[in-house]
C-alpha positions in Angstrom: 0.0 0.0 0.0 1.4 3.4 -1.0 0.3 6.6 0.7 1.4 10.0 -0.4 3.0 11.8 2.6 2.6 15.3 1.3 1.5 17.1 -1.8 4.6 19.2 -2.1 7.0 16.4 -2.2 7.3 13.2 -4.1 8.2 11.1 -1.1 6.2 7.9 -0.9 5.7 5.8 2.2 5.8 2.0 1.5 3.9 -0.1 3.9 4.1 -3.8 3.4 4.2 -6.9 5.5 7.6 -8.6 5.9 8.0 -12.2 7.1 10.2 -13.2 9.9 12.8 -14.8 7.6 13.2 -11.5 5.6 13.7 -9.6 8.8 16.3 -12.1 9.9 18.2 -11.7 6.6 18.0 -7.9 6.7 19.0 -7.3 10.4 22.6 -8.8 10.3 23.4 -6.8 7.2 22.2 -3.5 8.7 24.0 -4.2 12.0 27.3 -5.0 10.3 27.0 -1.9 8.2 26.4 0.2 11.3 29.4 -1.3 13.1 31.6 -0.7 10.0 30.6 2.9 9.7 31.0 3.5 13.4 34.5 2.0 13.3 35.5 4.0 10.2 34.2 7.4 11.5 35.4 7.0 15.1 38.4 8.9 16.5 41.2 8.0 18.8 43.7 10.2 20.7 47.4 9.7 20.4 50.5 11.5 21.7 51.3 12.7 18.1 48.0 14.5 17.9 49.0 16.9 20.7 51.2 19.4 19.1 51.7 23.1 19.8 51.1 26.1 17.5 54.2 27.6 15.8 53.7 31.0 17.4 54.0 29.7 21.0 57.8 30.0 21.0 58.0 33.7 20.3 55.0 34.5 22.4 56.7 32.9 25.5 59.9 34.8 24.7 58.0 38.1 24.4 56.3 37.4 27.7 59.6 36.7 29.4 61.1 40.0 28.2 58.1 42.0 29.3 58.2 40.4 32.8 61.9 41.2 33.2 61.3 44.8 32.4 59.0 45.5 35.3 60.7 45.2 38.7 58.5 47.1 41.1 55.2 45.4 40.1 56.8 42.2 39.1 54.1 39.9 40.6 51.1 41.7 39.2 52.6 42.2 35.8 53.7 38.6 35.6 50.1 37.4 36.3 48.6 39.7 33.7 51.2 38.9 31.1 50.9 35.1 31.4 47.1 35.4 31.5 47.0 37.4 28.3 49.5 35.0 26.7 47.4 32.0 27.6 44.2 33.6 26.3 45.9 34.4 23.0 47.2 30.9 22.6 43.8 29.5 23.3 42.2 31.6 20.6 44.9 30.6 18.1 44.5 26.9 18.6 41.3 26.6 16.6 42.5 28.5 13.5 45.8 26.6 13.6 44.1 23.2 13.7 41.6 24.2 11.0 44.4 25.2 8.6 47.0 22.5 9.3 45.0 19.4 10.3 41.1 19.7 10.2 40.7 16.0 11.0 42.9 16.0 14.1 41.1 14.1 16.9 41.8 16.8 19.5 40.3 19.4 17.1 37.3 17.3 16.4 36.6 16.6 20.1 37.1 20.2 21.2 35.4 22.2 18.5 32.9 19.9 16.9 30.3 20.5 19.6 29.8 16.8 20.3 29.6 16.1 24.0 28.8 13.0 26.0 25.3 12.6 27.2 24.0 11.1 30.5 23.8 7.6 29.2 27.4 7.6 27.9 28.7 9.0 31.3 26.7 6.4 33.1 28.1 3.6 30.9 31.7 4.9 31.4 31.2 5.0 35.2 29.7 1.5 35.3 32.5 0.0 33.2 35.1 1.7 35.4 33.4 0.3 38.5 33.5 -3.2 37.2 37.2 -3.0 36.2 38.2 -1.5 39.6 36.3 -4.1 41.5 38.1 -6.9 39.6 41.5 -5.3 40.1 41.1 -4.4 43.8 39.8 -7.9 44.6 43.0 -9.5 43.4 45.1 -6.9 45.3 43.1 -7.6 48.5 43.5 -11.3 48.1 47.3 -11.0 47.6 47.5 -8.7 50.7 45.6 -11.4 52.7 48.0 -14.0 51.5 51.1 -12.0 52.5 49.6 -11.2 55.9 48.9 -14.9 56.6 52.4 -15.9 55.4 54.2 -13.7 57.9 52.1 -14.5 61.0 51.2 -18.1 60.4 53.8 -19.3 63.0 52.2 -17.3 65.9 50.3 -19.8 68.1 49.1 -19.9 71.7 51.8 -22.0 73.3 51.6 -21.2 77.0 49.2 -20.1 79.7 51.3 -17.3 81.1 54.5 -15.8 79.8 55.2 -13.9 83.1 55.5 -10.5 81.5 55.5 -7.4 83.7 54.6 -5.0 81.0 51.1 -3.7 80.5 48.9 -1.1 78.8 47.1 1.7 80.6 43.5 2.5 79.9 41.8 5.6 81.4 39.1 6.8 78.9 36.3 4.4 79.6 33.9 5.9 77.1 36.3 5.1 74.3 38.1 2.1 75.7 35.0 0.0 76.7 35.2 -2.3 73.7 39.0 -2.4 73.8 39.1 -3.7 77.4 36.3 -6.2 77.0 37.9 -9.7 77.0 41.3 -8.6 78.1 43.2 -9.8 81.2 44.1 -7.5 84.1 47.8 -6.9 84.7 47.3 -5.5 88.2 44.7 -5.5 91.0 42.0 -2.9 90.8 41.0 -0.9 93.9 38.2 1.5 94.6 39.2 3.1 97.8 40.5 0.3 100.1 38.3 -2.3 98.4 39.7 -4.7 95.8 37.1 -5.3 93.1 39.3 -7.3 90.7 42.5 -9.2 90.9 45.3 -9.5 88.4 45.1 -12.3 85.8 41.3 -11.9 85.7 39.6 -11.5 82.4 37.4 -8.5 82.0 33.7 -9.1 81.4 30.8 -6.8 80.7 29.9 -6.6 84.4 33.3 -5.5 85.4 33.5 -2.9 82.6 30.1 -1.5 83.8 31.5 -1.2 87.4 34.5 0.7 86.1 32.3 3.1 84.2 30.0 3.6 87.2 32.7 4.3 89.8 35.0 6.1 87.4 37.9 4.1 88.7 41.5 5.1 88.2 43.3 4.0 85.1 43.7 0.2 84.9 46.5 -1.8 83.4 45.7 -4.7 81.0 47.7 -7.2 79.0 47.6 -7.2 75.3 49.5 -9.2 72.5 51.9 -6.2 72.3 53.0 -6.8 75.9 53.7 -10.5 75.6 57.2 -11.5 76.4 57.7 -13.8 73.4 57.9 -12.6 69.8 57.4 -16.0 68.1 54.3 -17.1 70.0 51.7 -15.7 72.4 50.3 -16.8 75.8 46.6 -17.1 76.9 46.6 -14.2 79.3 48.2 -11.7 76.8 45.7 -12.7 74.1 42.6 -12.8 76.3 39.2 -14.1 75.3 38.5 -15.7 72.0 35.6 -14.0 70.0 34.5 -17.5 68.9 33.2 -18.8 72.3 33.8 -15.9 74.7 36.3 -17.8 77.0 40.1 -17.6 77.2 41.7 -18.7 73.9 42.7 -22.4 73.8 46.2 -23.6 73.7 47.4 -24.3 70.1 45.0 -21.8 68.6 46.5 -20.3 65.3 45.8 -16.7 66.3 48.3 -15.3 63.8 46.3 -16.7 60.8 43.0 -15.4 62.4 44.5 -11.9 62.6 45.8 -12.0 59.0 42.4 -13.1 57.7 40.6 -10.5 59.8 42.7 -7.6 58.4 42.5 -9.1 54.8 38.7 -9.3 55.0 38.5 -5.6 55.9 40.7 -4.7 53.0 38.6 -6.8 50.6 35.4 -5.0 51.7 
């Protein structure tokens, strides 16, 4: 069926039914043609496409001479001269490209008026996110492997190493979670009354009593205060987050620490 679109033109609209096989034959050809034309008309940016205009050399020399003349107002004159030089060079770029190399990719991207729309920016951001996720995942996995490799020998080998070193904690509002599960390195007194003895693990009840009475700074044992450097003792490690009791002998606490830090880096 043919229908005249307008009286002023000779354009004719052809409306006919196409079968599925005909569409299947036509579609690959049109898609291939579109890809070929998009590839042939696309532009790429290389280092050879970034060249300067010939007049830049004598413009810079002239600006240097003008700046050296003025001594009193050197700073103000320098700013004005270089600003004027930059503006002149910016205005000369377009005519220079148009006369020397109109098909230069830099010239086409800058002065053609074509700009990326919202869908292109979104596609670029999504692609970058996928690539960064893949790259950073491998980096985080390698970091975990290195961490575990250097601390895999650290095990809980003894109950008490006999250290006399300790760590002082005084800010209870900030140190509540840090002290929970640790072991006291010294007795705790409120007045003349002893409320906790050394080598006692700190539970939530004891922490609340410290906060209520605003006791003096207490001294606790941590893995940093352990006497040994190749292993660790139960009292310096404290409670295990797995079951809430003191860590068992033979526990591979070094591997657990490496995996914990690596998991944070992966996230």
